[in-house]
N, C-alpha and C positions, 0 to 999 in steps of 0.2 A: 844514503846512496842509493839511486834505482839499482833493482836488480839488473846485472847483465852478463851475459854466459860468452864466453869467448874460446878461442881454440886453446886446448890444454899447452899450456908452455910445459909442461915436463917431460912429455915425448914419452912415457913411460910404456912400454910395449907388453902386449898379453904373455905371460910364461916371466917376466920379470923378478927377479927374488929382492923384495925391499926388506934390507936387514937392520936392525936398530943397533945404534951406536953403544945406547948405555946398557938394554937389557938382552941383546943379541938374539932376540925374536925376529925369525924368518915369515917374510910375508909372500906366497907366490901371485903375483897379478891375474886375474882371471880375465875382467872386462873393466873397461870404464863405467861408473854409475852416472858421473855427470860433474862439468865442469864451471865454475864460478868465478867472479871477481877475484874474492878471498883463497881458491885453491881447486883442487880436486878430487872428488871421491872417486875410489875403485872398489870393486868387489875382490877380495882376493882370500886366498886358502891359507889356513892357519892351523898344521897339524890336524887336517882332513875335515875342520869346520869352517864354514864361511864367515866372512866379517866386513865391516867396511872401514876401509882405511882412508883416511882425509889427508893429503899432505899440501902444504904451502911453504911460500918462500918467506913469508912474516911471520915468526915465532910468536908476535903480539896476538896475531890473528887466532893461533894455536891454543895458547895459555886462554884466551878469553873464553873459545867454546868448550874448551876442558872445564873451565870455571862453571859454566853450563850446565854442563852433565853431571858436576857433580852436585851440583843444587837439586837437580833430579832427583839424586838416589837418596839426597838429602832430604825430600818431600815425603814424608811418609806415604806409602800410596799412593804415587804418582808414578805411571806408569807410559805417559806420555812420548819422552822422548827415548831414545838409545842409550843401552847400559854403556859405559867407557871402559875399555877392557886394558887399553895402554898407551901411554906417551913416550915417545923418543924421537931421534934425530937420526937421517940415515945421510952418510956421506956418498956422493958420486960425481964423478968427475971432479973433483976438488973442490966440490959446493957442498954445504951444508943445508940440508932441508927438516924441517920439522913436521911431524905427522901424529895423529891418533889414532885410535884403533877403537870400533864400536860394534857395538852389536848388530848386526844385518837383519833389518824388520823386513821379512816378507808377507807379502800380502796382496792385498787389492787395493787401487787408489780410492779416492772417497768419490768422485763423481760416476766413473765407470762402477762401482760397488752399488749406487743407487738406481742404476741403469738395468744391473742385474738383478738386485733383490727387492728393489720396489721402494716409492719415495716414502712409503710408510718408515721407514728406517730414519730420515733426515732428523725429527726430533730427537730422535731416541740417541742418534749420534753427537748432535748438536748440545743435548745434555751431558753426555760423557765429556766432550771439550771444552764445557763452559765450566765445570768440577775439574778437569784436570790445570787449563788454563788459570784459574782461579788460586789452586795451590801453587803455580808457579809465580805471580803478581805475588803472594805472602813471601815468597822466596826473595822477592825484589826484583823482578826479571820481569819484561814485557817481551813476547815472542817477537814480535817484528813483523817479520815477512811471512806473516800468516795466510797459506792459501791451500786450495783441494792438491796441487802437486805435492805439497809436503806431506799432506794426508795420506797415511794407508791404514785398510781396514786389514785387522789380522782374527784369526781366531780359526775354530772354535776355541772359547768362549768369545763373540765378536767384541772386539775393541778398536778403538780409533787411537794410534798411535804416528810421529812425525818420525819422517825422517832426515830433517835439515833443519839444524839451529841455528845456522849461519848469522840470522839475522837477529838472533836474540840480544837485546840492550837493558841494560841495567834502569830501572825506574828514572827518571828525570833526568837523562839523559838525550840527545839527538838518534833516532832511529838510524841505526846504522844501514838497513839492506828493506827496500819495499819494492812491491810491484805495483804499478800504477791502479789496476783496478781494483785491489782492495786497501788503498792508501788514502784514506779521508782525506789529505791535503791534495791531493790529485784532484778528487771531486768539488774543493773548496768547501769544507767540512769538518775544518780543525787544522792542529798543527801536528808536523811530525816530531812532538816529543812523546819520549816514551813515557806512556802510563794505561792504567788498564782499559781506559775507554777506548785506546788505540787499537788494541786487541779485539776488542767487543764491536767496535764498527768492522774490522775485516771478517768476523764471523756472520755480520749479518750480509756480508757481500758475499760470502760462503756460500749463505742460503741463497743469496739471489742468483747465483753463479750455478746453481744446481737445477734452476730452472730454465737459466740462459747459458747451456755449455759452451757456446760460442763467444761470449762474452760482449755484450752490446758496445758500443764504440761509445767515447763520453761526447755529448753535444754543449749543450750549456752547461751541464754540470750542475752540481747542486741537488738539495733534496728534492725538487721539482721532478728532473730526469727519473728520479731511483724512484719516488712514488709512482711515479705511470708504470714503471718498470712493473711495480709489486700489483698493480692494479689490474694490470693485464695479467697477471699470472694465475689461474684458481687456485694453485699449490700454496703460494705466498699470502693471498687475502688473508686468511685465519691465523696467519703470525705479524700481519700488519702491525699492529701499535707495538708489538716486540720489536721489527726491525725498525721501525722510525725510531724509537728512544735509542736503541743502538747506533743508529746511523747520525742522531743530532746531539750524541753524546751525554744523554739523561742518565745512564747508569754508570756509577761509580767503581763497582765492583763485579765481579762475574757474577758472584751469589745472586744479585737483584735480578739479572738478565734469565737466570737459571731458574727463578721464583716464578716468573713472570711468565715463561713458557709454560711451565708447569699447568701454570691457570689457566691456558689454551687449552692445554692436553684435557682438564678436567672440565673445559666449559665454562670457566669463569672468567668474568670480564676483568681484564686490564686496565689500570691507570693510564693514563698518557701525560700525568705527572710524574715530577722526582719525586722520592720518596722524602719526607722530613721527619725529622725525632723531637717529640715530642713529650712533655711528662705525662701519664696517663693514670686515670681515675682507676679506683677498684672496678667500675662496671666495665673501662675498657680494657683493663689489665683480664678479666674474665673472657672477654671478645678475643683478646689478644691469645689466650691459651686455647681459646675454642679454634682457634685460627692455625696454631700451631697443631692441633690434633689433626685436622683437613690436610695442613701440609703434610702429617705423617699420612694420612692415607693416601696422599696423592703419590707419595712415594713408593707406596706399597702399589696402586695401580699401575704405575709406572713400571715395578718390577716385574708385574704381573705380563704386561703389554710386551717387556722385553722378553719374557719367557716364552711368552707364545710365539714370538717373531722369531726366535731361537730356533725354537720347535720344527717351526715351519720350514727354515732357514736349513735345516740339517737332514729334515725329510724330504724336502726339494733337490738337496747335493744327494741322497742316495738313491731315491728313485727317477 
C-alpha cells in the first residue's frame, strides 16, 4: 500500500492523558508527531521523560509493529529502530484502541544533517545503514518504507536511527507500505516483494535524493532516467557502479553493497557483475586471504575517517 497521510482520526488533544487498561501507565500527550494509514504517533510525557506513543484502531497493526521492534532488540548490536517500552489498550468513549510506546529518538533528519555537516558524511552514514539493515534482514524482515524522512541522525557519537517501522514486512510477503520515489515498482525496476534487494534499491534512491533534495519527477522511469540523474551529479558519479547495481537488483544481501562501497572509498575498482561462488585453488585462497586483509585495512581506514569527521563535527559545534 502506498504511504498516505490523513487527518488524525483519533482527535487526541494536547494535554490528554492516555492510560493503559492493563498496565495502568499514564501518558500525557505533548503533540502529534505524525499520522498515517496505520495509526497516529504522539510525543508523550511519561514520568517526566519523553516517549513516542503510536495508537491504532487495528490491533493487528500494533501486534505486527511490536514484533518488529522486538526483532530489533534480538539482533545484537542493532540500534536502527527505537526501543520498545510498553504495549497496552486505551478505553475511551466506549471504544478500545491498541497502542505501544517506544523510545523517542531526537536528532536531525538525514538530508538536513548532510546540508549542515557536509556530504562527506553520506558514505559513512550509508555504511552504518547497510550494516544495520543487513542485521534486520537476518532477522527475517525487510524495512519496506525506507526513506530520508524516516532516518534520524543522533549523537554524539553520530548514529543513524529510524523513527518509523510501520512499513517493515516479513521477507517473502508483499510490501505493506511504500513511498513512490524510493519504490522499485514505481520506477519499473522490480516487484514489491519483501526481499533484501528491495531495501537496497531504496538506499540507492536515498543517496540520489541526497543530491536532489526536491526529488525529481518520474518521466519515462527505468534505469535510463536514474542513470542520467547519477551522471549529472558530481557527488554521485563516484558511486555510480554501486548505485546501478543496487538499482538493478544485483546485490543479494546488504553486505555485498557495503563491501563495494568500502572499495570505492579506498580507491579500488568495483565489478559491475553479480558475485559468483566457485571452488578456489590454494593460489586463489591465498589471494582471498590477502583480500580479507585488505578488507580489514579498509575498515580501519573508515574508522579513522569517521573519527576525524566526528572530531571535526564536535569542534564545529563548540566553536
